[in-house]
N, C-alpha and C positions, 0 to 999 in steps of 0.2 A: 504494500500500500504506500502511495506517495501523497503527501499533503501539500496543497497550494494555499498560501496566505494571500488573499486578494482583498482583505479588509481595508477600506479607505480608498480603493481603486475605483475610478469612474468607468462606466461602460465605454468601450468594449474590453477593457484590460482584463477583468476576471475571466472572460471567455478566451481571450488570447493566451493568457498564462496557462489556463487549463489545457487548451489545444496543444500548446508547446510541450507540456509534460506528457500528454497522451502520445504525441508523435515520438517522443524520446523512448517511450515504452516499447514501441515497435512490435506490439503483441498484446496478449491478454494481461490484465492487471486491474487494480482498483485505484482510483484517484479521488481524494477528498479535497474539496475547495471551500475555504472559509471566506464568507462575505458578510457585509454589514447592512444589506438592504434587500427587500423582496424582489425588486426589479432584477437585480443580479441573479437571484435564484431562478426567476422565470427565464432569463436569457440563457443560463447554463442548462436548465431543463430542456428548453427548446432545442439547443444544440445537441444535447445527448439523444433526444428523440429522433432528430434528423439523421444522426449517425448510427442509430440502432443500438446505443449503449443502454444497459440497465441504469436507472437513475432513481434516487430518492433524496428528499431534502428533510432537514430537521432544524427546528428553531432551538438554539442553545440558550438564548437569553435575550435581553433587550438589545436589538440591532445586532444580533449575532446568529448566523445561520451556517449550516454545513450542508453542502451538496455532494453526495457520493455517487460516482459513476463507476460502473463495472464494465470494463471493455472485454468482450468475449473473443474467443478464437475466431478469426476471419472477419472481425468487425472492421468497418471502414475507418481508415486513419485520416486525420485532418490533413489537408493539403496546404502547401505554402501559398500565400496570396489570396486565400479565401476571404471574401467580404464578411464583415461582422455586422449584424443587424441588432440595434438596441431598441428595446421596448421602452415606451414612455408611459409612466403611470398617469391615469386620468387626473387632471388638475396640476400635474407636475410641469414646471417650466421646461420647455425644450431647450437643450443646450446648443445654442447657435453661436458659432465662432466665425467672425469675419476676418479674412487675412488680406493684408494690403502690402504688396511688394513693390509698388511704384507710385510716384506722385501723380501719374497720369492713368486714366481709365481707357483701356482699349489700345489698339494700334492705330497709327496714322499721325495726324497733325498733333504736335505737342501741346499747342495752346488749347485746342479743342479738348484734348485729353485731360488737361488740368481743370478746365471748366466742368467737364463731365464728372470728374472725381469729387469736386467741391459739391456738385449737385447730388451725387450719390450719398455722400456723408450727411448732407442736410436731410435728404429723404429718409435715410436710415434713422435719424433722430426723431422723425415724425411717425414711425411705425407703431402700431398697437403692441406688437410683440418685438421687443428689443433683443439684440444679441446679448449673450452672457459676456463675451470677450471680443475685443478687436485687437488683432496682432499686427504690428507694423514692423517690417524688416526690409533689408536692402534699401532701394531708393524710397520706399514708402515711409522710412523712418523720418524723413523730413516733414511729413504731415503732422506730426505731434510736436514739432519744434517751433521756436520763435520764427515769425514771418509766414507761417502757414495760413492760407486762406480758410482752412477748415477748423481752426482752433476753437472758435466760439461754439460750433456745433459739437465738437469732440468734448468740450467742457460740459456742455449740456447733457451729452450722453453719459459722461462720468457721474454727473450729479444725479442722474436717474438710475445709477447702480451698475452701469456697464463698466467692466474692467478694461482699461486701456493699457496695453503693454507694448513696449518698443525694444527691439533687439539692441543690447548694449554694444555688441561687436560692430553693428552697423553704424551706431552713433559715433563710435570711435573712428571708424573708417572714413566717414564723411565729415569729421571734425565738428560734430554736433553735440558732443557729450555734455557741454554746459548750456545747451540751448533748449533742452527738453522743457515743454511748458504744460503738458498734461499727461497724467498717468504715471506709470513706473517703468523702470528699466528691467529687462528680462534677459534670459539666455536661451540657447537653442534647446536645451533639455526641456524647459518649461513650454517653449513654443510647440515642440513635438507632443508633449503631454497634453496640452490643450487641444491640439488638432486630433489626436488619437481618441480623446474622450468626448469629442463633439458628436451630437446627433446630426448636425448639419453644418457644413463648411461653405461659406459664401465668399467667392473671390471676384471682385469687380474687375 
């Protein structure tokens, strides 16, 4: 029996961790995954049923669950690159992450692209359902810095609870480290973590 600790991990990380362990088994075995929410239990159960594994879940305590999968002889092994589908509990806020890698929106005329990006961020601030996080990296890092035409709208989004994160390596590269005006500095590990844990990624 192998145990996977996925407590505190956002979807789809519990499923990914469990699949990786099952793949390493390369045959029959039992895998127990510890999680801290019912949605993770549902996602793991759904994956097990799709693959034909035996599965049972148990509530161990407050926000503590154990999902046990029994992988039988000849069972289907998880494949590299499989898409993970996250369930969203009714009433739960969907985890939407917006990623911005350029100060321009789309290809073509640069001036038009800047105008479109400013319009996109304004329109984003007016949505009924706001993103959980906006990630700025590469050339997009300039949009959260001094002189950006989108600062007012970004500050409005932050005031409404949207997390604004800008890549620190990118700020250093473009000489913008001391010019950040909204949100916080982040790193590539957090950027990947936010993207992997998203229900939906929006890239203008």
